[in-house]
C-alpha positions as CSV (number, residue, x, y, z in Angstrom):
1,M,-87.7,128.6,20.9
2,T,-90.5,128.8,18.1
3,R,-93.8,127.1,19.6
4,N,-97.2,127.5,17.0
5,S,-99.0,130.2,17.9
6,D,-102.0,128.0,17.2
7,D,-101.1,125.3,20.0
8,P,-102.4,126.1,22.8
9,A,-99.4,124.0,24.6
10,G,-96.8,126.7,23.1
11,K,-99.2,129.2,23.6
12,L,-99.1,128.1,27.3
13,G,-95.3,127.8,27.4
14,E,-94.7,130.9,25.7
15,L,-96.9,132.6,28.6
16,L,-95.1,130.4,31.0
17,E,-91.8,131.9,29.6
18,T,-92.8,135.7,29.6
19,E,-94.2,135.4,32.6
20,A,-90.7,134.0,34.2
21,E,-88.7,136.1,32.4
22,L,-91.1,139.0,34.1
23,D,-90.5,138.0,37.4
24,A,-86.8,137.8,36.7
25,M,-87.3,141.5,35.6
26,M,-89.3,142.3,38.8
27,D,-86.5,140.7,41.0
28,R,-84.0,142.9,39.5
29,V,-86.0,146.0,39.5
30,R,-86.7,145.3,43.5
31,R,-82.8,144.9,43.8
32,D,-81.6,147.4,42.6
33,S,-84.6,149.7,44.2
34,D,-84.0,148.6,47.3
35,Q,-80.3,149.3,46.7
36,L,-81.1,152.4,45.7
37,I,-83.3,153.1,48.6
38,A,-80.1,152.2,51.0
39,Q,-78.1,154.5,49.0
40,A,-80.2,157.1,49.4
41,R,-81.0,156.7,53.3
42,E,-77.0,156.7,53.9
43,S,-76.8,159.9,51.9
44,A,-79.3,161.0,54.3
45,D,-78.0,159.7,57.4
46,R,-74.3,161.6,55.9
47,R,-75.8,164.9,55.5
48,R,-77.6,164.6,58.6
49,I,-74.5,164.2,60.7
50,R,-72.9,166.8,58.9
51,S,-75.5,169.2,59.2
52,K,-75.9,168.6,63.2
53,E,-72.2,169.2,63.4
54,E,-72.4,172.3,61.5
55,L,-75.3,173.6,63.6
56,E,-73.1,172.7,66.2
57,A,-70.3,174.5,65.4
58,E,-72.2,177.2,64.5
59,T,-74.2,177.5,67.7
60,Q,-70.1,177.2,70.0
61,A,-69.5,180.2,67.6
62,L,-72.3,182.4,68.2
63,Q,-72.3,181.3,72.1
64,L,-68.5,182.5,71.7
65,R,-69.7,185.8,70.2
66,I,-72.4,186.6,72.7
67,A,-69.9,186.2,75.7
68,K,-67.0,188.0,74.1
69,E,-70.3,191.1,73.3
70,R,-71.3,190.4,77.1
71,D,-67.9,191.2,78.5
72,R,-67.0,194.0,76.5
73,M,-70.5,195.5,77.4
74,I,-69.6,194.6,81.1
75,A,-66.0,196.1,80.7
76,E,-67.3,199.5,79.4
77,I,-70.4,199.8,82.0
78,Y,-67.6,199.0,84.5
79,R,-65.5,201.8,82.4
80,E,-68.6,204.0,82.9
81,A,-69.1,203.9,86.1
82,K,-65.6,204.6,87.4
83,R,-65.4,207.5,85.1
84,E,-68.5,208.5,86.9
85,T,-67.2,207.9,90.2
86,E,-64.2,209.9,89.6
87,A,-66.5,212.6,88.3
88,L,-68.4,212.5,91.0
89,N,-65.4,212.2,93.6
90,G,-64.1,215.3,92.1
91,L,-66.6,217.6,93.4
92,D,-66.2,219.8,95.5
93,E,-68.7,220.4,98.9
94,G,-70.2,224.0,97.5
95,Q,-71.1,221.7,93.6
96,V,-72.2,218.5,95.8
97,D,-74.6,221.2,97.9
98,A,-75.5,223.2,94.8
99,L,-76.2,219.4,92.6
100,A,-78.4,218.5,95.8
101,R,-80.5,221.7,96.2
102,L,-81.2,221.1,92.4
103,V,-82.4,217.6,92.7
104,V,-84.4,217.7,95.9
105,S,-86.2,220.7,94.5
106,R,-86.7,218.8,90.8
107,L,-88.5,215.8,93.0
108,I,-90.2,217.8,95.1
109,G,-91.7,220.1,92.1
110,F,-90.1,223.9,94.2
111,G,-89.4,226.5,91.9
112,D,-85.8,226.3,90.0
113,A,-82.8,226.0,92.4
114,E,-80.3,227.3,89.8
115,K,-82.4,231.0,90.6
116,E,-82.2,230.2,94.2
117,S,-78.2,229.6,94.0
């Protein structure tokens, strides 16, 4: 619509038309921005859930590795204790007596028990 720019009613009409167009544009922008915000929230929620699931899976895997390592270490300690027990059980009475004298002498600080043997 062409209006005379000198006509006040024409100027007012153009101004109202422009305002309506701007309102329509703002409504579209608001709808688009609301839609983008909703999409971003959905995407963030999906990433958060996926990250939480990955963290839980990694935590479980780590706990399993820790449990296996603990069990391996405990088994090694038992094997070592068994070897030492067998070695001690294999000592004859003379060896036990000599070791006992050595330990006692070192504990109380008297001379070298090895020299006494």
